[in-house]
C-alpha positions in Angstrom: 110.3 105.3 98.0 108.9 101.7 98.1 107.5 99.2 100.4 111.6 96.9 100.0 112.6 99.4 99.7 111.9 101.0 103.4 112.2 97.5 104.6 116.0 97.1 103.4 116.4 100.3 104.5 115.4 99.9 107.6 116.4 96.1 108.7 120.5 97.6 107.5 119.9 100.3 109.5 118.8 99.2 112.7 122.3 96.4 111.8 124.3 99.2 112.1 122.7 100.0 115.4 123.6 96.8 117.2 126.9 98.2 118.2 125.2 101.5 120.0 124.4 100.4 124.3 120.9 101.3 123.6 117.8 98.7 123.5 117.0 98.6 120.1 113.2 101.4 120.1 115.6 103.8 121.9 117.8 103.7 119.0 115.8 103.6 115.7 114.1 106.4 118.0 117.4 108.9 117.9 118.6 107.5 114.8 115.0 108.7 112.7 114.6 112.0 114.8 118.1 112.7 114.5 117.5 112.5 110.3 114.2 114.2 110.7 116.2 117.2 112.5 119.3 117.6 109.1 116.2 117.4 106.9 114.7 120.3 108.2 118.2 121.9 108.7 119.3 120.6 104.8 115.9 122.0 103.6 117.1 125.2 105.0 119.6 125.8 103.5 118.6 124.5 99.8 114.8 126.6 99.7 114.9 129.6 97.6 115.0 131.5 100.0 117.7 130.1 101.6 120.2 133.1 100.9 118.5 135.4 102.8 118.7 133.3 105.5 121.7 132.8 105.8 122.3 136.5 105.7 121.2 135.8 110.2 121.3 131.6 110.1 124.4 129.9 110.2 123.0 126.1 109.4 125.8 124.7 110.0 126.4 125.9 113.3 122.4 125.6 114.8 121.9 122.5 112.6 124.8 121.0 114.9 124.3 122.8 118.3 120.5 121.4 117.3 121.8 118.2 117.2 124.1 118.2 120.8 121.0 118.8 122.4 119.1 116.8 121.1 121.6 114.1 122.0 122.6 115.8 125.6 118.6 115.8 126.5 118.5 111.9 125.6 121.4 111.1 126.5 119.6 112.6 130.6 116.3 110.5 129.6 119.0 107.7 129.6 120.5 107.6 132.6 116.8 109.0 135.1 115.4 106.1 132.9 118.6 103.7 134.5 118.1 105.3 137.5 114.8 104.7 137.9 115.2 101.0 136.9 118.3 100.0 139.5 116.5 102.1 142.6 113.4 99.3 141.4 115.7 96.5 142.0 
């Protein structure tokens, strides 16, 4: 991906994330983290050794479980940050 395409993609992602009630830095961090997580699981599923792995790992189930844990963790972090800000006010 060249720099122009990266900039266009980043602008598109930022625009779509504007509707989310999060500071842009948090939204972009979450988007990047989710993308990395799913790319990683996709790598397992498409690896030359994926058939062997699939005998013991359910890629879809584990990817979604990992995604849920990531989102729950970020939600807890944001709630804690919000509570701290309210206490300071």
